C-alpha positions as CSV (number, residue, x, y, z in Angstrom):
1,M,17.9,128.3,72.7
2,L,20.1,131.2,72.0
3,P,18.3,134.7,70.9
4,P,18.6,135.4,67.5
5,D,20.2,138.5,67.9
6,R,23.4,136.5,69.6
7,P,26.2,135.0,67.2
8,T,26.5,131.4,67.5
9,P,29.3,130.2,70.0
10,S,32.4,129.0,68.4
11,P,33.9,125.5,70.1
12,D,36.4,126.2,72.3
13,R,40.0,124.9,72.2
14,G,39.3,122.0,74.1
15,S,36.5,120.8,72.2
16,P,36.7,117.5,69.9
17,A,35.8,119.7,66.9
18,A,38.9,121.7,67.5
19,R,41.8,119.1,68.3
20,P,42.4,117.9,64.9
21,R,43.0,121.0,63.7
22,A,45.5,122.1,66.8
23,S,46.8,118.7,66.3
24,L,47.9,119.7,62.6
25,W,49.4,123.0,63.8
26,R,51.5,121.3,66.5
27,A,52.5,118.5,63.8
28,L,53.6,121.7,61.4
29,A,55.6,123.8,63.7
30,W,57.5,120.6,65.2
31,G,58.0,120.1,61.2
32,V,59.2,123.4,60.6
33,A,61.4,123.3,64.0
34,I,62.8,120.1,63.1
35,G,63.6,121.5,59.4
36,L,65.3,124.4,60.9
37,C,67.5,122.5,63.1
38,A,68.4,120.2,60.3
39,A,69.5,123.0,58.1
40,V,71.7,125.0,60.8
41,F,73.5,121.5,61.6
42,A,74.0,121.2,57.9
43,S,75.5,124.3,57.5
44,Y,78.3,123.7,59.6
45,G,79.8,121.3,57.3
46,R,80.3,124.3,54.9
47,A,82.5,126.8,56.9
48,D,83.0,129.3,53.9
49,F,79.5,129.7,53.5
50,L,79.0,130.5,57.0
51,R,82.2,132.7,57.2
52,T,80.4,134.5,54.2
53,L,77.2,135.1,55.5
54,A,79.1,136.4,58.8
55,D,80.8,138.8,56.9
56,Q,77.7,140.2,55.0
57,L,75.6,140.4,58.2
58,W,78.3,142.4,59.7
59,S,78.8,144.4,56.5
60,C,75.1,145.8,57.5
61,F,76.5,147.4,60.7
């Protein structure tokens, strides 16, 4: 038992209590990455949009 002046230790990353949260974050990160890749792939079908976007970006410099 820990003395009363020390904080309660938090579960480490390998503990069973931390695994569902890590899995959720990992799934969310994969979902965002796949969504961004799909958006980039879909934008290649609209060349005029990409040209306008590139022109606007370069006009900042």
